[in-house]
C-alpha positions as CSV (number, residue, x, y, z in Angstrom):
1,M,127.9,-147.6,80.6
2,S,125.8,-148.1,83.7
3,R,126.0,-151.0,86.0
4,T,123.6,-152.7,88.4
5,A,123.8,-151.2,91.8
6,T,124.7,-153.4,94.7
7,A,122.9,-153.6,98.0
8,K,125.8,-151.6,99.5
9,D,125.3,-148.9,96.8
10,V,121.6,-148.7,97.5
11,A,122.1,-148.5,101.3
12,S,124.7,-145.7,100.9
13,G,122.3,-143.6,98.8
14,A,124.3,-144.1,95.6
15,P,122.4,-143.1,92.5
16,L,120.1,-145.7,91.0
17,A,121.5,-147.5,88.0
18,E,120.0,-149.7,85.3
19,P,118.5,-152.8,87.0
20,A,119.6,-155.5,84.6
21,P,122.0,-155.9,81.7
22,D,119.4,-157.6,79.6
23,A,117.0,-154.7,78.7
24,D,115.2,-156.8,76.1
25,A,114.4,-159.4,78.7
26,L,113.0,-156.7,81.0
27,W,110.9,-155.3,78.2
28,R,109.5,-158.8,77.4
29,A,108.5,-159.1,81.0
30,L,106.8,-155.7,81.0
31,E,105.0,-156.5,77.7
32,T,103.7,-159.7,79.3
33,I,102.5,-157.7,82.3
34,A,100.7,-155.1,80.1
35,G,98.6,-157.9,78.7
36,C,97.5,-159.3,82.1
37,Q,97.8,-156.4,84.6
38,E,94.3,-156.9,86.1
39,A,94.8,-160.6,86.6
40,L,98.3,-159.9,87.9
41,V,96.9,-157.7,90.7
42,E,94.6,-160.5,91.9
43,R,97.1,-163.3,91.6
44,L,100.0,-161.2,93.1
45,Y,98.1,-160.5,96.4
46,E,96.8,-164.0,96.7
47,D,100.3,-165.3,96.4
48,F,101.8,-162.6,98.6
49,F,99.3,-163.2,101.4
50,A,99.9,-166.9,101.2
51,R,103.6,-166.4,101.5
52,C,103.4,-163.6,104.0
53,P,100.2,-163.8,106.1
54,E,101.3,-161.1,108.5
55,A,101.0,-158.6,105.6
56,R,97.3,-159.3,105.1
57,P,96.1,-157.0,108.0
58,L,98.0,-154.1,106.4
59,F,95.5,-154.1,103.5
60,G,91.9,-153.2,103.8
61,V,89.1,-155.6,102.9
62,Y,88.1,-153.3,100.0
63,A,91.6,-152.4,98.9
64,I,91.4,-153.5,95.2
65,A,91.9,-150.0,93.9
66,E,94.9,-149.5,96.2
67,R,96.4,-152.8,95.2
68,E,96.0,-151.8,91.5
69,E,97.7,-148.5,92.2
70,M,100.6,-150.3,94.0
71,V,101.2,-152.6,91.1
72,A,101.1,-149.6,88.7
73,E,103.5,-147.7,90.9
74,T,105.9,-150.7,90.9
75,L,105.7,-150.8,87.1
76,R,106.3,-147.1,86.8
77,S,109.3,-147.4,89.1
78,I,110.8,-150.2,87.0
79,V,110.5,-148.2,83.9
80,A,111.9,-145.1,85.6
81,L,114.8,-147.1,87.0
82,H,115.6,-148.4,83.6
83,E,115.4,-145.0,82.0
84,G,117.4,-143.3,84.8
85,E,114.7,-140.9,85.7
86,P,116.0,-138.4,88.4
87,W,112.7,-138.2,90.3
88,L,112.8,-141.9,91.2
89,E,115.2,-141.8,94.1
90,G,113.1,-139.3,96.1
91,N,109.9,-141.1,95.2
92,L,111.2,-144.5,96.4
93,E,112.5,-142.9,99.6
94,A,109.1,-141.4,100.3
95,L,107.4,-144.7,99.5
96,G,109.7,-146.5,101.9
97,R,109.0,-144.1,104.7
98,S,105.2,-144.4,104.2
99,H,105.4,-148.2,104.0
100,E,107.3,-148.2,107.3
101,E,104.5,-146.1,108.8
102,Y,101.9,-148.6,107.6
103,G,103.8,-151.4,109.2
104,V,105.6,-153.0,106.3
105,T,108.7,-154.8,107.7
106,S,112.0,-155.4,106.0
107,S,111.3,-159.1,105.6
108,M,108.2,-158.5,103.5
109,Y,110.1,-156.9,100.6
110,P,111.9,-160.0,99.2
111,I,108.7,-162.0,99.7
112,F,106.8,-159.4,97.6
113,V,109.5,-159.6,94.9
114,E,109.2,-163.3,94.6
115,S,105.4,-163.2,94.7
116,F,105.4,-160.5,91.9
117,V,107.7,-162.5,89.6
118,A,105.9,-165.8,90.2
119,S,102.5,-164.2,89.7
120,V,103.3,-162.8,86.2
121,G,103.4,-166.2,84.6
122,A,100.2,-167.4,86.5
123,A,98.3,-164.2,85.4
124,A,99.5,-164.4,81.8
125,G,98.8,-168.1,81.5
126,V,102.4,-168.6,80.2
127,P,105.6,-168.4,82.2
128,L,108.2,-165.8,81.6
129,D,111.4,-167.1,80.1
130,E,114.3,-167.3,82.6
131,A,116.0,-164.2,81.3
132,A,112.8,-162.1,81.7
133,Q,112.2,-163.5,85.2
134,T,115.8,-162.6,86.1
135,A,115.5,-159.1,84.7
136,L,112.2,-158.5,86.3
137,R,113.3,-159.9,89.7
138,S,116.4,-157.7,89.6
139,A,114.5,-154.5,88.8
140,I,111.8,-155.1,91.5
141,A,114.5,-156.0,94.0
142,H,116.4,-152.8,93.3
143,V,113.2,-150.7,93.7
144,T,112.1,-152.5,96.9
145,E,115.6,-152.4,98.4
146,R,115.7,-148.6,98.1
147,M,112.3,-148.4,99.8
148,R,113.4,-150.8,102.5
149,V,116.5,-148.8,103.3
150,A,114.5,-145.6,103.5
151,G,111.9,-147.2,105.7
152,E,114.5,-148.5,108.1
153,A,116.2,-145.1,108.2
154,S,113.0,-143.4,109.0
155,A,112.3,-145.8,111.9
156,R,115.6,-145.2,113.6
157,P,115.4,-142.8,116.6
158,T,117.1,-139.5,116.0
């Protein structure tokens, strides 16, 4: 039986675990996203930039394809986390380091999580139920926490 990793586990490099005890709720969220992914990308970044204006300069004016890829990568990471894929840890560490190099700060990660969850309902035209929101928030927070920790570690002087 797996458990949800704590922030301490993530910071220590402990193996990733299932993000939420309610797998059905997570899959409901992912199915909703599958039906509105293009609209989600647009809505997500509108919301994220409204909540976190300092992030806007990190994205190019013509960055739609990059934004679509970032959302797709987030979704792949959620599924890989849920399925316990062994490649995910190294991938998230590399993503965290590259995000640090681009100027992403630790404070931006939780804002992104909230923007992502809020934007799914707006993009789909119907809000996620509470359990699906909780499961999705937990999974994205776990993924972004691993990235944040790796980014901070790479920024420390050696």
